[in-house]
N, C-alpha and C positions, 0 to 999 in steps of 0.2 A: 655521693651520699654521706651525710654526717656520721661520724663514729665517736663513741665514748667508751673508753676502756678502763677508766678509774672510778672507783666508788667515792673518791674524794672530790669528784667534779661537783661544783656548786649546784648545778641543775639536778644531778642525781641526789644530792643531799636534800634538796627541797622535796623531791619525790618520796624519799624515805619518810620525811615528816608527814606528807600526805597519807602515807600508808599507816602511820603509827598514831597520829594525833588528830582528833576531831577538830580541835581549835585551828589547826593548819588548813584543814579542808574548808572550814567555814570562812576563814579569812581570805583564802585564795579563790573560793568558789569552784575548786577543782577537786577531782578524786581519781584514783587509779582503778582500772579494770584489767583483770587478768584472764586470758583465754580467748581463742578465736571466736567461739560461739557467742560468748558474752559480749565481745566487741561488736560483732555483727548485729546482735539483738539491740544493743545500745544505739547503733546507727539507725536501725529500723524504727526504734522508738524516738527518733529525732533528737538524740543527744548530740551535742557538738563535740567532736573528737579533735583535740588540739595536736596531739603527738602520738605516734606509734613507735614503740621500742621493741626490737626483736633480736633474738640470739640466732645468728646465722647457722649454728650447728643444728638447730631444731626447726627453723622456719626459713624457707627460701624466699628470695626477692620476688619470685613469681607469685607466691602465696599472698604476699602483702601488696602486690601491685594494685589491687582494687582500692587501696586506701590512699594512693599517691595524689589523687586529685583533690582531696579534702584535708589531708593532714601532713604534718612534718614527719618524715620517717628517719629514725635514728637506729643504726646498728650498734648494739652494746656487747660488751664482753661477758663471759661467763661469770666473772667476779661481780660485775654490776648487776647482772640478772639475778644472781643468788641473793643479793642485798634487797632487791625489790620484790622478788616473787614471794607470794604468800602461801601458795599451795605446796603440799608435800610432793604431789605429782605435778609435773610441769609441762607446758606446751610451748614455751619459748617466746611468748608475745604478750605485751602489755600496752595499755593505752592511757593517756591522760585525757580526761573528759571534763566538760563543764557541768556543774550541778544544775538542776532545774528549779524553777519556782515551785514551792509546795503550798501555795496559797489556796484556800478553799474556793475563792472566787475564780480561780483558773480552771476548775473542774468543768468538763463538758458533760452535763448530765442529760441522758436521753429521757424520753417521755415517761417510760415505766422502768426506772432503774432498779438494779439489785446492787447494793453497796455493803461492804463489810467495814465495820469500825473496830479498831483495836485500841483499847485504852491502857496506857502506861506499860506496854510490854517492854521488857528490858533485854531479854535474851535474843541476840541476833539470829540464832538458829531457829527460834520459834517464828520470828518475823519472816525470815526467808522461806520457811515451810508454808506459812499462810500465803505468801505471795505466789508460790508455786501452785497451790490449790486455786487461788483466784485466777491465775492464768488458765489453768485447766478448765475451770468453769466459766471462763469469760465474764467474770464479774465486771460491772461497769466502773467501779471506783473502789479504792482502798483508802480509808481515812484513819490516820493515827492520832488519837486524842491524847493530850498530855504526853508527848513522846519523851522517852527516857534514854533512847539510843539514837545516835546520828544515823540517819537513813543510809548514808554513803559509807558506813563502816564496812571495811573489807570482808568481815564475816557475813554481813547481810548480802553483799554482792555475790559472795561464794555460795552461801547456803540457798540463795534463791535461784541458783544456776541461770542467772540472766533475767529472771522474771521481775526483778526490780525495774527493768526497762520496758517490760511488756504490759505493765499495769499502769493505770492512771492513779496517781497517789497525791494526797494532800495531808497536811497536818494542821492542828489547831488545839486550843484548850478545849476541855470538855464543854464548857459553856458555849464557846464559839461553834463547835460541831453540832450541838443540840439546836442552837439558833438556826444554823444553816439547814439542818434537816427539816425543822418546822417551817422555815421560810419556803422550802421547796415542796411542802406538803408530802413528805416522805415518812411513812410509818416506820417506827423503829422498835425492835424487839430485843430486850436486854437479857442476856443469858446470866441468870443469877439464881441462887437458892431460895431467896426470899420472895414470898407472894407470887409464886410462879405456876405456870401450867405447862403441860407437856408440849414440847416444841412442835410436834407433828400435827397438833390440833389447830394451828394457826394458818391463816391465809396469806401466803407470800406472793400472790400473783399480782398484787398492786405495788406501787412504788414502795420499796422495802429497804431498810438498813438492818443488818444483823450485828449486834454489839457484843463483843467478848472482852473480858479482862484477864488479869493475871490469875494463875492458879492459887497463889498465896493469899491475895487480898480480895480478889474478885473486882466487881465494878464499884465505883463510888456511888453514894446514895442518889445523886442527881439523875443518874441513868435509870435507877430503879423507880424513882418518883415520877419521872417525866415520860417513861416508856409507853408506847401504845399498848404493850403487854410484856410482862416479864415471862421468860420461858426457861425451861429446864430440860436437859437430856436425862431421862430416868436412868438411875443406876441400879443394878441388881447385885453388885458385889458389896464389899466392905467399905471401900472409899467413896467419897461423895463428889469427886471431881476427876477430870482427865486432862491430859496435855492440851493446852489452848489451841494448838494447831489442829489437833484431831477434832476437838469440839467445833471449831470453825468449819472444818471440812464437812462434818455431819450436817450442820445447819445450812451451809451453802448448797449442798447437793439435794437436800430436801426442798429448798426453794427452787432449785433448777428442775427437780422432778415435777413439782406443781406447775411450773411454767412450760412443761413439755420439752425441756431442754432447748 
């Protein structure tokens, strides 16, 4: 089995770049995954795993034997692992995986889909939290309009606890996403303060997309103008908005409730 003990190794240096720079991920078409569960979910989600790296102090060869048929296995030193690991708490295993196409045309949409659209979300933690909710609710697809953050950012991988790999995801401009939804005859409901009606009064049992934007600026006018209906979550306190991941969860589970789960 191959071993790497120096963080100055050229391959390790390239992995550090993958961890730290979006440009490196885009150029190589690869990214890092940390944690046994996350790696297993990536494999289940049909991500191609190129390399497994493990620290023998924490992970045994028996534990990684399941990966030997599909990936190169490299034992690394503690020094190398500490350079690559992103988490404060550690499991001793990482993987190099190939990114997937995020084209709208690659989405496999069922007959009566429930889709969540996120416009211009920047914070990886919010995106990860929404992906966790979408996995829990078994949403059919997650579409990110006007993406501001690389989907394979290690913070998204971490905050989604592997749900990056369990959801069907695509990206596009707002115009492209709206055209896609209209072409598929999917009703879309834009969460916005302007010209809105209470979210629970709408019928989400038909092909539906729920659209949420950032807390700071909300959705762009095109979403408000083209929506089947603008919707709002009524507030009883002082503020007029809530965390986008919380708002998305409320809307998603109302739609699931109407559909009988």
